[in-house]
ROLUM-457880 format. One record per atom (N, C-alpha, C): x, z, y; residue in three letters; atom name; residue number from 1. Coordinates in nm, 4 decimals. Example, Ala and Ser with C-alpha at 12.3 -4.5 7.8 and 13.67 -1.06 7.14 Angstrom:
# residues 2
<c1 = 1.3190, c3 = 0.7800, c2 = -0.5690, res = ALA, atom = N, n = 1> $
<c1 = 1.2300, c3 = 0.7800, c2 = -0.4500, res = ALA, atom = CA, n = 1> $
<c1 = 1.3200, c3 = 0.7800, c2 = -0.3300, res = ALA, atom = C, n = 1> $
<c1 = 1.2850, c3 = 0.7080, c2 = -0.2250, res = SER, atom = N, n = 2> $
<c1 = 1.3670, c3 = 0.7140, c2 = -0.1060, res = SER, atom = CA, n = 2> $
<c1 = 1.2900, c3 = 0.7870, c2 = 0.0030, res = SER, atom = C, n = 2> $
END
This chain:
# residues 90
<c1 = 0.0637, c3 = 0.0025, c2 = -0.1104, res = MET, atom = N, n = 1> $
<c1 = -0.0079, c3 = 0.0068, c2 = -0.0030, res = MET, atom = CA, n = 1> $
<c1 = 0.0865, c3 = 0.0000, c2 = 0.1391, res = MET, atom = C, n = 1> $
<c1 = 0.2012, c3 = 0.0648, c2 = 0.1382, res = GLU, atom = N, n = 2> $
<c1 = 0.2867, c3 = 0.0703, c2 = 0.2418, res = GLU, atom = CA, n = 2> $
<c1 = 0.3103, c3 = -0.0706, c2 = 0.2836, res = GLU, atom = C, n = 2> $
<c1 = 0.3857, c3 = -0.1351, c2 = 0.1413, res = LYS, atom = N, n = 3> $
<c1 = 0.4319, c3 = -0.2797, c2 = 0.1968, res = LYS, atom = CA, n = 3> $
<c1 = 0.3202, c3 = -0.3649, c2 = 0.2633, res = LYS, atom = C, n = 3> $
<c1 = 0.2111, c3 = -0.3719, c2 = 0.2334, res = ILE, atom = N, n = 4> $
<c1 = 0.0681, c3 = -0.4022, c2 = 0.2838, res = ILE, atom = CA, n = 4> $
<c1 = 0.0628, c3 = -0.3889, c2 = 0.4243, res = ILE, atom = C, n = 4> $
<c1 = 0.0657, c3 = -0.3005, c2 = 0.4468, res = ILE, atom = N, n = 5> $
<c1 = 0.0647, c3 = -0.2118, c2 = 0.6026, res = ILE, atom = CA, n = 5> $
<c1 = 0.1707, c3 = -0.2521, c2 = 0.6897, res = ILE, atom = C, n = 5> $
<c1 = 0.3024, c3 = -0.2586, c2 = 0.6307, res = GLY, atom = N, n = 6> $
<c1 = 0.4082, c3 = -0.3015, c2 = 0.7035, res = GLY, atom = CA, n = 6> $
<c1 = 0.4016, c3 = -0.4607, c2 = 0.7451, res = GLY, atom = C, n = 6> $
<c1 = 0.3716, c3 = -0.5324, c2 = 0.6092, res = ASN, atom = N, n = 7> $
<c1 = 0.3695, c3 = -0.6881, c2 = 0.6410, res = ASN, atom = CA, n = 7> $
<c1 = 0.2650, c3 = -0.7168, c2 = 0.7457, res = ASN, atom = C, n = 7> $
<c1 = 0.1192, c3 = -0.6103, c2 = 0.7487, res = LEU, atom = N, n = 8> $
<c1 = 0.0078, c3 = -0.6592, c2 = 0.8498, res = LEU, atom = CA, n = 8> $
<c1 = 0.0636, c3 = -0.5826, c2 = 0.9889, res = LEU, atom = C, n = 8> $
<c1 = 0.1430, c3 = -0.5258, c2 = 0.9976, res = ASP, atom = N, n = 9> $
<c1 = 0.2147, c3 = -0.5013, c2 = 1.1352, res = ASP, atom = CA, n = 9> $
<c1 = 0.3175, c3 = -0.5838, c2 = 1.1944, res = ASP, atom = C, n = 9> $
<c1 = 0.3959, c3 = -0.6405, c2 = 1.0870, res = LYS, atom = N, n = 10> $
<c1 = 0.4883, c3 = -0.7663, c2 = 1.1164, res = LYS, atom = CA, n = 10> $
<c1 = 0.3662, c3 = -0.8752, c2 = 1.1812, res = LYS, atom = C, n = 10> $
<c1 = 0.2867, c3 = -0.9128, c2 = 1.0657, res = ALA, atom = N, n = 11> $
<c1 = 0.2200, c3 = -1.0222, c2 = 1.0996, res = ALA, atom = CA, n = 11> $
<c1 = 0.1382, c3 = -1.0004, c2 = 1.2438, res = ALA, atom = C, n = 11> $
<c1 = 0.1233, c3 = -0.8837, c2 = 1.2862, res = LYS, atom = N, n = 12> $
<c1 = 0.0400, c3 = -0.8526, c2 = 1.4260, res = LYS, atom = CA, n = 12> $
<c1 = 0.1268, c3 = -0.8614, c2 = 1.5265, res = LYS, atom = C, n = 12> $
<c1 = 0.2423, c3 = -0.8399, c2 = 1.4864, res = LEU, atom = N, n = 13> $
<c1 = 0.3788, c3 = -0.8591, c2 = 1.6027, res = LEU, atom = CA, n = 13> $
<c1 = 0.3911, c3 = -1.0177, c2 = 1.6238, res = LEU, atom = C, n = 13> $
<c1 = 0.4025, c3 = -1.0799, c2 = 1.4957, res = LYS, atom = N, n = 14> $
<c1 = 0.4354, c3 = -1.1748, c2 = 1.5283, res = LYS, atom = CA, n = 14> $
<c1 = 0.3187, c3 = -1.3052, c2 = 1.6021, res = LYS, atom = C, n = 14> $
<c1 = 0.2011, c3 = -1.2242, c2 = 1.5583, res = LEU, atom = N, n = 15> $
<c1 = 0.0890, c3 = -1.2988, c2 = 1.6439, res = LEU, atom = CA, n = 15> $
<c1 = 0.0965, c3 = -1.2671, c2 = 1.7889, res = LEU, atom = C, n = 15> $
<c1 = 0.1246, c3 = -1.1444, c2 = 1.8263, res = ASP, atom = N, n = 16> $
<c1 = 0.1231, c3 = -1.1087, c2 = 1.9635, res = ASP, atom = CA, n = 16> $
<c1 = 0.2392, c3 = -1.1921, c2 = 2.0117, res = ASP, atom = C, n = 16> $
<c1 = 0.3662, c3 = -1.2139, c2 = 1.9650, res = GLU, atom = N, n = 17> $
<c1 = 0.4793, c3 = -1.2964, c2 = 2.0101, res = GLU, atom = CA, n = 17> $
<c1 = 0.4020, c3 = -1.4624, c2 = 2.0440, res = GLU, atom = C, n = 17> $
<c1 = 0.3049, c3 = -1.4907, c2 = 1.9610, res = ALA, atom = N, n = 18> $
<c1 = 0.2962, c3 = -1.6346, c2 = 1.9476, res = ALA, atom = CA, n = 18> $
<c1 = 0.1597, c3 = -1.6587, c2 = 2.0703, res = ALA, atom = C, n = 18> $
<c1 = 0.1129, c3 = -1.5470, c2 = 2.1238, res = PHE, atom = N, n = 19> $
<c1 = 0.0015, c3 = -1.5557, c2 = 2.2313, res = PHE, atom = CA, n = 19> $
<c1 = 0.1023, c3 = -1.5520, c2 = 2.3338, res = PHE, atom = C, n = 19> $
<c1 = 0.2174, c3 = -1.4704, c2 = 2.3428, res = PHE, atom = N, n = 20> $
<c1 = 0.2988, c3 = -1.4623, c2 = 2.4997, res = PHE, atom = CA, n = 20> $
<c1 = 0.3479, c3 = -1.5917, c2 = 2.4937, res = PHE, atom = C, n = 20> $
<c1 = 0.3772, c3 = -1.6790, c2 = 2.3825, res = TYR, atom = N, n = 21> $
<c1 = 0.4392, c3 = -1.8105, c2 = 2.3997, res = TYR, atom = CA, n = 21> $
<c1 = 0.3342, c3 = -1.8960, c2 = 2.4762, res = TYR, atom = C, n = 21> $
<c1 = 0.2181, c3 = -1.8936, c2 = 2.3998, res = LEU, atom = N, n = 22> $
<c1 = 0.1151, c3 = -1.9720, c2 = 2.4499, res = LEU, atom = CA, n = 22> $
<c1 = 0.0956, c3 = -1.9452, c2 = 2.6050, res = LEU, atom = C, n = 22> $
<c1 = 0.0858, c3 = -1.8247, c2 = 2.6195, res = ASP, atom = N, n = 23> $
<c1 = 0.0467, c3 = -1.8057, c2 = 2.7546, res = ASP, atom = CA, n = 23> $
<c1 = 0.1533, c3 = -1.8533, c2 = 2.8498, res = ASP, atom = C, n = 23> $
<c1 = 0.2939, c3 = -1.8776, c2 = 2.8100, res = GLU, atom = N, n = 24> $
<c1 = 0.4099, c3 = -1.9264, c2 = 2.8678, res = GLU, atom = CA, n = 24> $
<c1 = 0.3961, c3 = -2.0794, c2 = 2.9097, res = GLU, atom = C, n = 24> $
<c1 = 0.3531, c3 = -2.1158, c2 = 2.7895, res = ILE, atom = N, n = 25> $
<c1 = 0.3114, c3 = -2.3035, c2 = 2.7951, res = ILE, atom = CA, n = 25> $
<c1 = 0.2257, c3 = -2.3188, c2 = 2.8786, res = ILE, atom = C, n = 25> $
<c1 = 0.1138, c3 = -2.2339, c2 = 2.8733, res = GLU, atom = N, n = 26> $
<c1 = -0.0060, c3 = -2.2624, c2 = 2.9532, res = GLU, atom = CA, n = 26> $
<c1 = 0.0213, c3 = -2.2359, c2 = 3.1232, res = GLU, atom = C, n = 26> $
<c1 = 0.1063, c3 = -2.1493, c2 = 3.1598, res = GLU, atom = N, n = 27> $
<c1 = 0.1360, c3 = -2.1719, c2 = 3.3070, res = GLU, atom = CA, n = 27> $
<c1 = 0.2465, c3 = -2.2464, c2 = 3.3484, res = GLU, atom = C, n = 27> $
<c1 = 0.3217, c3 = -2.2876, c2 = 3.2394, res = LEU, atom = N, n = 28> $
<c1 = 0.4112, c3 = -2.4156, c2 = 3.2826, res = LEU, atom = CA, n = 28> $
<c1 = 0.3123, c3 = -2.5249, c2 = 3.2927, res = LEU, atom = C, n = 28> $
<c1 = 0.2338, c3 = -2.5605, c2 = 3.2086, res = ILE, atom = N, n = 29> $
<c1 = 0.1494, c3 = -2.6717, c2 = 3.2276, res = ILE, atom = CA, n = 29> $
<c1 = 0.0579, c3 = -2.6810, c2 = 3.3453, res = ILE, atom = C, n = 29> $
<c1 = 0.0551, c3 = -2.5707, c2 = 3.4092, res = GLN, atom = N, n = 30> $
<c1 = -0.0700, c3 = -2.5532, c2 = 3.5064, res = GLN, atom = CA, n = 30> $
<c1 = -0.0053, c3 = -2.5932, c2 = 3.6339, res = GLN, atom = C, n = 30> $
<c1 = 0.1243, c3 = -2.5992, c2 = 3.6376, res = GLU, atom = N, n = 31> $
<c1 = 0.2205, c3 = -2.6196, c2 = 3.7468, res = GLU, atom = CA, n = 31> $
<c1 = 0.1697, c3 = -2.7619, c2 = 3.8162, res = GLU, atom = C, n = 31> $
<c1 = 0.1792, c3 = -2.7777, c2 = 3.9609, res = ASP, atom = N, n = 32> $
<c1 = 0.1504, c3 = -2.9068, c2 = 3.9922, res = ASP, atom = CA, n = 32> $
<c1 = 0.2249, c3 = -3.0254, c2 = 3.9223, res = ASP, atom = C, n = 32> $
<c1 = 0.3688, c3 = -2.9895, c2 = 3.9488, res = GLU, atom = N, n = 33> $
<c1 = 0.4673, c3 = -3.0925, c2 = 3.8902, res = GLU, atom = CA, n = 33> $
<c1 = 0.5373, c3 = -3.0292, c2 = 3.7729, res = GLU, atom = C, n = 33> $
<c1 = 0.5511, c3 = -3.0938, c2 = 3.6497, res = LEU, atom = N, n = 34> $
<c1 = 0.6504, c3 = -3.0714, c2 = 3.5230, res = LEU, atom = CA, n = 34> $
<c1 = 0.7432, c3 = -3.1624, c2 = 3.5769, res = LEU, atom = C, n = 34> $
<c1 = 0.8427, c3 = -3.0725, c2 = 3.6542, res = ASN, atom = N, n = 35> $
<c1 = 0.9771, c3 = -3.1447, c2 = 3.6864, res = ASN, atom = CA, n = 35> $
<c1 = 1.0690, c3 = -3.1508, c2 = 3.5692, res = ASN, atom = C, n = 35> $
<c1 = 1.1884, c3 = -3.2148, c2 = 3.5271, res = ALA, atom = N, n = 36> $
<c1 = 1.2681, c3 = -3.1975, c2 = 3.4097, res = ALA, atom = CA, n = 36> $
<c1 = 1.2785, c3 = -3.0684, c2 = 3.3603, res = ALA, atom = C, n = 36> $
<c1 = 1.3394, c3 = -2.9680, c2 = 3.4558, res = ASP, atom = N, n = 37> $
<c1 = 1.3438, c3 = -2.8240, c2 = 3.4295, res = ASP, atom = CA, n = 37> $
<c1 = 1.2059, c3 = -2.7411, c2 = 3.3313, res = ASP, atom = C, n = 37> $
<c1 = 1.1149, c3 = -2.7634, c2 = 3.4042, res = ALA, atom = N, n = 38> $
<c1 = 0.9813, c3 = -2.7163, c2 = 3.3455, res = ALA, atom = CA, n = 38> $
<c1 = 0.9424, c3 = -2.7810, c2 = 3.2241, res = ALA, atom = C, n = 38> $
<c1 = 0.9616, c3 = -2.9248, c2 = 3.2195, res = GLY, atom = N, n = 39> $
<c1 = 0.9583, c3 = -3.0055, c2 = 3.0795, res = GLY, atom = CA, n = 39> $
<c1 = 1.0612, c3 = -2.9182, c2 = 2.9929, res = GLY, atom = C, n = 39> $
<c1 = 1.1684, c3 = -2.9113, c2 = 2.9911, res = ALA, atom = N, n = 40> $
<c1 = 1.2326, c3 = -2.8492, c2 = 2.8938, res = ALA, atom = CA, n = 40> $
<c1 = 1.2225, c3 = -2.7127, c2 = 2.8509, res = ALA, atom = C, n = 40> $
<c1 = 1.1616, c3 = -2.6243, c2 = 2.9647, res = LYS, atom = N, n = 41> $
<c1 = 1.1129, c3 = -2.4964, c2 = 2.9381, res = LYS, atom = CA, n = 41> $
<c1 = 0.9752, c3 = -2.5207, c2 = 2.8409, res = LYS, atom = C, n = 41> $
<c1 = 0.8974, c3 = -2.5929, c2 = 2.8748, res = VAL, atom = N, n = 42> $
<c1 = 0.7670, c3 = -2.6006, c2 = 2.8024, res = VAL, atom = CA, n = 42> $
<c1 = 0.8345, c3 = -2.6546, c2 = 2.6518, res = VAL, atom = C, n = 42> $
<c1 = 0.9275, c3 = -2.7363, c2 = 2.6395, res = SER, atom = N, n = 43> $
<c1 = 0.9818, c3 = -2.7922, c2 = 2.5050, res = SER, atom = CA, n = 43> $
<c1 = 1.0283, c3 = -2.6308, c2 = 2.4244, res = SER, atom = C, n = 43> $
<c1 = 1.0936, c3 = -2.5770, c2 = 2.5232, res = GLN, atom = N, n = 44> $
<c1 = 1.1621, c3 = -2.4422, c2 = 2.4200, res = GLN, atom = CA, n = 44> $
<c1 = 1.0504, c3 = -2.3590, c2 = 2.4261, res = GLN, atom = C, n = 44> $
<c1 = 0.9665, c3 = -2.3188, c2 = 2.4812, res = ALA, atom = N, n = 45> $
<c1 = 0.8566, c3 = -2.2293, c2 = 2.4661, res = ALA, atom = CA, n = 45> $
<c1 = 0.7634, c3 = -2.3000, c2 = 2.3300, res = ALA, atom = C, n = 45> $
<c1 = 0.7392, c3 = -2.4084, c2 = 2.3169, res = ALA, atom = N, n = 46> $
<c1 = 0.6631, c3 = -2.4808, c2 = 2.2036, res = ALA, atom = CA, n = 46> $
<c1 = 0.7691, c3 = -2.4647, c2 = 2.0962, res = ALA, atom = C, n = 46> $
<c1 = 0.8708, c3 = -2.4838, c2 = 2.0735, res = GLY, atom = N, n = 47> $
<c1 = 0.9455, c3 = -2.4462, c2 = 1.9721, res = GLY, atom = CA, n = 47> $
<c1 = 0.9573, c3 = -2.3387, c2 = 1.9361, res = GLY, atom = C, n = 47> $
<c1 = 0.9615, c3 = -2.2258, c2 = 2.0273, res = ARG, atom = N, n = 48> $
<c1 = 0.9791, c3 = -2.0765, c2 = 1.9860, res = ARG, atom = CA, n = 48> $
<c1 = 0.8039, c3 = -2.0246, c2 = 1.9225, res = ARG, atom = C, n = 48> $
<c1 = 0.7216, c3 = -2.0977, c2 = 2.0206, res = LEU, atom = N, n = 49> $
<c1 = 0.5663, c3 = -2.0777, c2 = 1.9537, res = LEU, atom = CA, n = 49> $
<c1 = 0.5796, c3 = -2.1308, c2 = 1.7887, res = LEU, atom = C, n = 49> $
<c1 = 0.6452, c3 = -2.2419, c2 = 1.7714, res = THR, atom = N, n = 50> $
<c1 = 0.6087, c3 = -2.2829, c2 = 1.6258, res = THR, atom = CA, n = 50> $
<c1 = 0.6626, c3 = -2.2048, c2 = 1.5114, res = THR, atom = C, n = 50> $
<c1 = 0.8225, c3 = -2.1605, c2 = 1.5497, res = ALA, atom = N, n = 51> $
<c1 = 0.8532, c3 = -2.0577, c2 = 1.4903, res = ALA, atom = CA, n = 51> $
<c1 = 0.7845, c3 = -1.9090, c2 = 1.4663, res = ALA, atom = C, n = 51> $
<c1 = 0.7301, c3 = -1.8792, c2 = 1.5544, res = GLU, atom = N, n = 52> $
<c1 = 0.6405, c3 = -1.7572, c2 = 1.5446, res = GLU, atom = CA, n = 52> $
<c1 = 0.5274, c3 = -1.7857, c2 = 1.4751, res = GLU, atom = C, n = 52> $
<c1 = 0.4797, c3 = -1.8918, c2 = 1.4555, res = LEU, atom = N, n = 53> $
<c1 = 0.3425, c3 = -1.9462, c2 = 1.3781, res = LEU, atom = CA, n = 53> $
<c1 = 0.4101, c3 = -1.9483, c2 = 1.2281, res = LEU, atom = C, n = 53> $
<c1 = 0.4882, c3 = -2.0040, c2 = 1.1940, res = SER, atom = N, n = 54> $
<c1 = 0.5668, c3 = -2.0342, c2 = 1.0975, res = SER, atom = CA, n = 54> $
<c1 = 0.5965, c3 = -1.9097, c2 = 1.0351, res = SER, atom = C, n = 54> $
<c1 = 0.6601, c3 = -1.8074, c2 = 1.0809, res = ALA, atom = N, n = 55> $
<c1 = 0.6905, c3 = -1.6541, c2 = 1.0509, res = ALA, atom = CA, n = 55> $
<c1 = 0.5534, c3 = -1.6183, c2 = 1.0174, res = ALA, atom = C, n = 55> $
<c1 = 0.4395, c3 = -1.6016, c2 = 1.0946, res = LEU, atom = N, n = 56> $
<c1 = 0.3329, c3 = -1.5508, c2 = 1.0857, res = LEU, atom = CA, n = 56> $
<c1 = 0.2799, c3 = -1.6023, c2 = 0.9460, res = LEU, atom = C, n = 56> $
<c1 = 0.2642, c3 = -1.7330, c2 = 0.9160, res = SER, atom = N, n = 57> $
<c1 = 0.2266, c3 = -1.8187, c2 = 0.8082, res = SER, atom = CA, n = 57> $
<c1 = 0.2691, c3 = -1.7364, c2 = 0.6803, res = SER, atom = C, n = 57> $
<c1 = 0.4019, c3 = -1.7429, c2 = 0.6952, res = SER, atom = N, n = 58> $
<c1 = 0.4968, c3 = -1.6830, c2 = 0.5715, res = SER, atom = CA, n = 58> $
<c1 = 0.4333, c3 = -1.5164, c2 = 0.5306, res = SER, atom = C, n = 58> $
<c1 = 0.4256, c3 = -1.4328, c2 = 0.6644, res = ARG, atom = N, n = 59> $
<c1 = 0.3671, c3 = -1.3095, c2 = 0.6284, res = ARG, atom = CA, n = 59> $
<c1 = 0.2271, c3 = -1.2897, c2 = 0.5462, res = ARG, atom = C, n = 59> $
<c1 = 0.1602, c3 = -1.4102, c2 = 0.6164, res = VAL, atom = N, n = 60> $
<c1 = 0.0109, c3 = -1.4064, c2 = 0.5296, res = VAL, atom = CA, n = 60> $
<c1 = 0.0131, c3 = -1.4626, c2 = 0.4290, res = VAL, atom = C, n = 60> $
<c1 = 0.1120, c3 = -1.5461, c2 = 0.3631, res = ALA, atom = N, n = 61> $
<c1 = 0.1022, c3 = -1.5952, c2 = 0.2356, res = ALA, atom = CA, n = 61> $
<c1 = 0.1680, c3 = -1.4744, c2 = 0.1368, res = ALA, atom = C, n = 61> $
<c1 = 0.2505, c3 = -1.4075, c2 = 0.1994, res = GLU, atom = N, n = 62> $
<c1 = 0.3102, c3 = -1.2882, c2 = 0.1223, res = GLU, atom = CA, n = 62> $
<c1 = 0.2100, c3 = -1.2133, c2 = 0.1003, res = GLU, atom = C, n = 62> $
<c1 = 0.0984, c3 = -1.1558, c2 = 0.1902, res = LEU, atom = N, n = 63> $
<c1 = 0.0106, c3 = -1.0543, c2 = 0.1958, res = LEU, atom = CA, n = 63> $
<c1 = -0.0996, c3 = -1.1002, c2 = 0.0870, res = LEU, atom = C, n = 63> $
<c1 = -0.1106, c3 = -1.2403, c2 = 0.0802, res = GLU, atom = N, n = 64> $
<c1 = -0.2217, c3 = -1.3064, c2 = 0.0034, res = GLU, atom = CA, n = 64> $
<c1 = -0.1761, c3 = -1.2946, c2 = -0.1611, res = GLU, atom = C, n = 64> $
<c1 = -0.0271, c3 = -1.2938, c2 = -0.1822, res = ASP, atom = N, n = 65> $
<c1 = 0.0271, c3 = -1.3150, c2 = -0.2859, res = ASP, atom = CA, n = 65> $
<c1 = -0.0043, c3 = -1.1628, c2 = -0.3388, res = ASP, atom = C, n = 65> $
<c1 = 0.0447, c3 = -1.0548, c2 = -0.2646, res = ILE, atom = N, n = 66> $
<c1 = 0.0342, c3 = -0.9242, c2 = -0.3016, res = ILE, atom = CA, n = 66> $
<c1 = -0.1081, c3 = -0.8623, c2 = -0.3544, res = ILE, atom = C, n = 66> $
<c1 = -0.2156, c3 = -0.9002, c2 = -0.2400, res = LEU, atom = N, n = 67> $
<c1 = -0.3457, c3 = -0.8812, c2 = -0.2664, res = LEU, atom = CA, n = 67> $
<c1 = -0.3677, c3 = -0.9241, c2 = -0.4163, res = LEU, atom = C, n = 67> $
<c1 = -0.3549, c3 = -1.0791, c2 = -0.4378, res = THR, atom = N, n = 68> $
<c1 = -0.3729, c3 = -1.1198, c2 = -0.5451, res = THR, atom = CA, n = 68> $
<c1 = -0.3277, c3 = -1.0515, c2 = -0.7008, res = THR, atom = C, n = 68> $
<c1 = -0.1922, c3 = -0.9942, c2 = -0.6840, res = ALA, atom = N, n = 69> $
<c1 = -0.1047, c3 = -0.9084, c2 = -0.7731, res = ALA, atom = CA, n = 69> $
<c1 = -0.2342, c3 = -0.7930, c2 = -0.7764, res = ALA, atom = C, n = 69> $
<c1 = -0.2394, c3 = -0.7390, c2 = -0.6666, res = LEU, atom = N, n = 70> $
<c1 = -0.3376, c3 = -0.6177, c2 = -0.6705, res = LEU, atom = CA, n = 70> $
<c1 = -0.4547, c3 = -0.6376, c2 = -0.7492, res = LEU, atom = C, n = 70> $
<c1 = -0.5304, c3 = -0.7445, c2 = -0.7089, res = ASP, atom = N, n = 71> $
<c1 = -0.6473, c3 = -0.7695, c2 = -0.7788, res = ASP, atom = CA, n = 71> $
<c1 = -0.6394, c3 = -0.8009, c2 = -0.9171, res = ASP, atom = C, n = 71> $
<c1 = -0.5426, c3 = -0.8608, c2 = -0.9716, res = SER, atom = N, n = 72> $
<c1 = -0.5142, c3 = -0.8945, c2 = -1.0977, res = SER, atom = CA, n = 72> $
<c1 = -0.4843, c3 = -0.7602, c2 = -1.1887, res = SER, atom = C, n = 72> $
<c1 = -0.4272, c3 = -0.6662, c2 = -1.1167, res = GLN, atom = N, n = 73> $
<c1 = -0.3855, c3 = -0.5224, c2 = -1.1876, res = GLN, atom = CA, n = 73> $
<c1 = -0.5345, c3 = -0.4330, c2 = -1.1734, res = GLN, atom = C, n = 73> $
<c1 = -0.6193, c3 = -0.4828, c2 = -1.1065, res = GLY, atom = N, n = 74> $
<c1 = -0.7700, c3 = -0.4145, c2 = -1.0934, res = GLY, atom = CA, n = 74> $
<c1 = -0.7665, c3 = -0.3069, c2 = -0.9980, res = GLY, atom = C, n = 74> $
<c1 = -0.6430, c3 = -0.2855, c2 = -0.9206, res = GLY, atom = N, n = 75> $
<c1 = -0.6020, c3 = -0.1699, c2 = -0.8063, res = GLY, atom = CA, n = 75> $
<c1 = -0.6536, c3 = -0.2218, c2 = -0.6813, res = GLY, atom = C, n = 75> $
<c1 = -0.7035, c3 = -0.3460, c2 = -0.6712, res = GLY, atom = N, n = 76> $
<c1 = -0.6896, c3 = -0.3845, c2 = -0.5099, res = GLY, atom = CA, n = 76> $
<c1 = -0.8505, c3 = -0.4615, c2 = -0.4601, res = GLY, atom = C, n = 76> $
<c1 = -0.8750, c3 = -0.4937, c2 = -0.3300, res = PRO, atom = N, n = 77> $
<c1 = -0.9971, c3 = -0.5235, c2 = -0.3227, res = PRO, atom = CA, n = 77> $
<c1 = -1.0258, c3 = -0.6930, c2 = -0.3648, res = PRO, atom = C, n = 77> $
<c1 = -1.1437, c3 = -0.7064, c2 = -0.3438, res = ASP, atom = N, n = 78> $
<c1 = -1.1774, c3 = -0.8299, c2 = -0.3917, res = ASP, atom = CA, n = 78> $
<c1 = -1.1406, c3 = -0.9661, c2 = -0.3305, res = ASP, atom = C, n = 78> $
<c1 = -1.0219, c3 = -0.9775, c2 = -0.3711, res = VAL, atom = N, n = 79> $
<c1 = -0.9439, c3 = -1.0900, c2 = -0.3182, res = VAL, atom = CA, n = 79> $
<c1 = -1.0260, c3 = -1.2196, c2 = -0.2747, res = VAL, atom = C, n = 79> $
<c1 = -1.1176, c3 = -1.2826, c2 = -0.3504, res = GLY, atom = N, n = 80> $
<c1 = -1.1966, c3 = -1.3488, c2 = -0.3140, res = GLY, atom = CA, n = 80> $
<c1 = -1.2942, c3 = -1.3311, c2 = -0.1899, res = GLY, atom = C, n = 80> $
<c1 = -1.3427, c3 = -1.2364, c2 = -0.1659, res = ASP, atom = N, n = 81> $
<c1 = -1.4165, c3 = -1.2015, c2 = -0.0505, res = ASP, atom = CA, n = 81> $
<c1 = -1.3516, c3 = -1.2041, c2 = 0.1004, res = ASP, atom = C, n = 81> $
<c1 = -1.2044, c3 = -1.1665, c2 = 0.0619, res = SER, atom = N, n = 82> $
<c1 = -1.1409, c3 = -1.1465, c2 = 0.1860, res = SER, atom = CA, n = 82> $
<c1 = -1.0292, c3 = -1.2485, c2 = 0.2294, res = SER, atom = C, n = 82> $
<c1 = -0.9812, c3 = -1.3367, c2 = 0.1587, res = VAL, atom = N, n = 83> $
<c1 = -0.8895, c3 = -1.4168, c2 = 0.1659, res = VAL, atom = CA, n = 83> $
<c1 = -0.9207, c3 = -1.5709, c2 = 0.1210, res = VAL, atom = C, n = 83> $
<c1 = -0.8946, c3 = -1.6669, c2 = 0.2241, res = SER, atom = N, n = 84> $
<c1 = -0.9441, c3 = -1.7806, c2 = 0.1929, res = SER, atom = CA, n = 84> $
<c1 = -0.8613, c3 = -1.8516, c2 = 0.0684, res = SER, atom = C, n = 84> $
<c1 = -0.9335, c3 = -1.8899, c2 = -0.0214, res = GLN, atom = N, n = 85> $
<c1 = -0.8572, c3 = -1.9697, c2 = -0.1279, res = GLN, atom = CA, n = 85> $
<c1 = -0.8013, c3 = -2.1136, c2 = -0.1268, res = GLN, atom = C, n = 85> $
<c1 = -0.8900, c3 = -2.1639, c2 = -0.0089, res = ASP, atom = N, n = 86> $
<c1 = -0.8419, c3 = -2.2986, c2 = 0.0244, res = ASP, atom = CA, n = 86> $
<c1 = -0.7485, c3 = -2.3464, c2 = 0.1139, res = ASP, atom = C, n = 86> $
<c1 = -0.6858, c3 = -2.2518, c2 = 0.1547, res = ARG, atom = N, n = 87> $
<c1 = -0.5773, c3 = -2.2426, c2 = 0.2736, res = ARG, atom = CA, n = 87> $
<c1 = -0.4646, c3 = -2.3017, c2 = 0.2029, res = ARG, atom = C, n = 87> $
<c1 = -0.4018, c3 = -2.4231, c2 = 0.2745, res = PRO, atom = N, n = 88> $
<c1 = -0.2915, c3 = -2.4804, c2 = 0.1970, res = PRO, atom = CA, n = 88> $
<c1 = -0.1507, c3 = -2.3921, c2 = 0.2170, res = PRO, atom = C, n = 88> $
<c1 = -0.1042, c3 = -2.4119, c2 = 0.0755, res = ARG, atom = N, n = 89> $
<c1 = 0.0543, c3 = -2.3207, c2 = 0.0789, res = ARG, atom = CA, n = 89> $
<c1 = 0.1592, c3 = -2.4066, c2 = 0.1475, res = ARG, atom = C, n = 89> $
<c1 = 0.2601, c3 = -2.3141, c2 = 0.2119, res = ASP, atom = N, n = 90> $
<c1 = 0.3695, c3 = -2.4081, c2 = 0.2545, res = ASP, atom = CA, n = 90> $
<c1 = 0.4859, c3 = -2.4447, c2 = 0.1709, res = ASP, atom = C, n = 90> $
END
């Protein structure tokens, strides 16, 4: 259970970071002119966002695996009700 809680905390942190980068991108795009410097900043922010979302996706996949293992042992929640089974795997 501690591993699940730890992974959920890490996933929440990654999600918070992703939203921060989204806000940064939105602010840069709303400027009147996107000069070369602003364009580079947008590209860098988009790259960081992609990395954060990828990390979050990995954490979610790990949590799904843990929940599936718990369910197969009869000690966890009903995974079919709480986890999407049709999400593509990385």
